[in-house]
C-alpha positions, 0 to 999 in steps of 0.5 A, spaced: 888 831 921 884 837 918 886 839 912 888 846 912 886 850 907 891 855 904 890 861 898 897 864 897 899 870 893 906 870 891 908 876 893 911 882 888 917 887 888 920 888 896 920 893 901 926 896 897 923 897 891 916 900 896 920 905 900 927 907 895 934 907 897 935 903 904 941 902 907 946 897 906 945 891 912 950 885 914 947 881 921 953 877 922 951 871 927 947 863 928 941 860 931 935 865 935 939 870 936 940 872 929 934 871 928 931 876 933 936 881 929 933 879 922 926 879 924 927 887 927 931 889 921 927 887 915 922 892 918 928 898 917 931 896 911 930 891 905 937 891 903 940 886 908 944 879 908 945 875 913 952 871 914 950 864 918 955 861 922 956 853 920 959 849 926 952 847 928 953 839 929 947 837 935 939 835 932 938 835 924 942 838 922 949 833 926 945 827 923 945 830 916 952 833 916 954 826 919 950 823 913 951 826 908 957 831 908 953 837 908 953 844 911 948 844 916 943 847 914 939 848 921 942 856 922 941 858 916 933 855 915 931 859 922 935 865 918 929 865 912 925 863 916 925 870 920 925 873 913 919 871 911 915 876 912 909 878 915 903 877 910 899 870 909 906 868 904 912 869 908 908 865 915 906 860 911 912 859 909 915 860 915 911 854 918 913 850 913 920 850 913 920 850 920 916 844 921 919 837 925 917 831 923 915 827 929 915 819 928 918 812 931 924 811 925 929 816 921 925 822 919 924 824 927 925 831 928 927 832 922 926 840 919 923 841 912 926 847 911 934 842 912 931 838 908 929 843 902 935 846 903 940 840 903 936 837 897 938 843 892 945 843 894 945 837 891 941 837 885 945 844 884 951 844 886 952 851 890 950 853 896 949 861 895 944 858 888 941 854 892 939 859 899 937 864 893 933 860 891 930 857 897 929 865 898 926 866 893 921 861 894 920 864 901 919 871 899 925 874 904 927 880 904 934 879 904 940 875 903 942 868 907 949 866 905 954 861 910 960 865 913 964 858 910 963 852 904 966 848 908 963 844 914 967 846 921 968 844 928 968 849 934 974 846 940 974 850 945 978 851 951 974 850 958 977 850 965 973 845 970 969 842 965 968 835 968 966 837 975 970 833 979 977 837 975 974 844 976 981 847 975 984 843 969 983 846 962 980 841 957 979 841 950 972 840 948 970 838 941 964 841 938 958 846 937 952 843 942 957 840 947 960 848 948 954 851 948 951 847 954 959 845 958 959 846 966 966 849 966 968 857 963 970 857 957 977 861 955 978 861 947 974 857 942 977 856 935 975 853 929 976 846 926 980 846 920 984 853 922 984 859 918 976 855 914 975 859 908 970 864 907 964 865 902 967 870 897 960 873 897 959 874 903 966 877 904 963 882 898 956 884 902 961 885 908 965 890 905 959 893 901 955 895 907 953 900 911 953 898 916 954 890 919 950 888 925 955 882 929 950 879 935 946 878 939 947 869 939 950 864 942 957 868 944 962 862 944 958 857 939 955 863 934 958 870 934 965 869 936 967 864 931 965 869 924 971 872 928 976 866 926 975 866 918 981 870 916 977 873 909 971 874 914 975 878 920 979 882 915 972 884 911 970 886 917 976 890 919 977 893 913 969 895 912 968 902 911 961 901 914 959 903 920 959 896 926 954 895 932 955 889 936 948 887 939 949 884 946 944 878 949 939 880 954 942 875 958 948 871 960 947 863 956 947 857 961 953 854 961 957 857 955 958 865 959 954 862 965 956 868 970 958 874 964 957 881 965 956 885 958 962 888 959 966 881 960 963 879 953 966 886 950 972 883 953 972 876 951 970 878 944 975 883 943 981 878 946 979 874 940 979 879 934 984 884 938 985 889 932 976 888 931 973 895 932 966 897 933 962 904 933 956 902 936 954 896 943 948 896 943 945 892 950 938 893 952 937 899 959 935 893 964 940 887 963 947 892 964 947 894 972 954 896 972 953 903 965 960 905 967 964 899 967 960 897 960 961 904 956 969 903 959 968 896 955 966 899 950 970 905 949 976 899 948 972 897 942 972 904 940 966 904 941 961 908 944 955 904 949 947 904 946 943 903 952 935 902 949 929 897 951 929 891 947 927 886 950 920 883 951 915 884 957 915 877 960 912 870 956 917 865 955 921 865 949 924 860 944 931 862 947 937 866 944 941 860 944 941 851 945 940 853 952 933 857 951 932 862 957 926 866 959 929 874 955 927 875 948 927 880 944 921 884 941 922 885 934 919 892 934 922 895 939 930 891 936 928 895 930 927 902 933 934 901 936 937 899 930 933 906 926 936 911 931 943 908 931 943 907 924 940 915 924 944 918 930 951 916 926 949 914 919 950 918 913 945 924 913 940 924 907 939 918 902 942 912 902 948 911 896 
């Protein structure tokens, strides 16, 4: 294998230092959906915190979780990679932590970043301190926090999970199974019930100017944040304005056949007291605009339709099942920036 010569200059400072005061933004979610949001948001603010779901039980994360009893590191790793800069340092470290080993042994498919994060958890005994240290190493444009400090199991009530019993409602356990179910997800909950939130995540939400929820796997990455009582209380009590960012298309399996407004309705069933200010959707992904606007109004929000999808091309997917649609980072950043300016404060932030 040819050697790669890497000459890196460690980045000095952040965009926040270069551009002055910024809006404090907290983005919640998991997987590729949260990564898309973070890749966009880091273009418009240097004061950015990601709060990441910790219910993943598949792949490298699931194996590390089962063997070591740790939080699943995969979605945390993806968020850190999304916050890496576009300079050589950032691009290189993003590639390194996303690199997966290929072998015939136990190391097969483990991601370097997963191993690094877990090693620091064991060394430091502190989830937040370890993730902050990884972020510093990567020169990340923001902070990454888990939503809870305990590994969580996602369980769902699913109608028709067994194709031979299409009307039967059964309990499906595990995020990977929920994401790929062929049935209709009715409701999700976490085990243990009422898990504790990471205090730094709660504080970030309470101190934010803007909170962004989604896009991402609706039942397995977005709604779980609303099932952590302390985090839901913070989202309800915060003075921050809130954006709900919709997916570009239904996710095969988990939300097959869902309209944009149905996404809002099922979220409201899980957190009926939670209100939003803006619902963001791609202008070409909404066949019935009036119905979406009405669903947004039921959440206390206005619907913002903007071009945020990339033009053509394959995508790594915005959920375990993948898909052809993907967000364009620059277009999504422009949409968030317009929302912040239209609905936010006038003049300097804080």
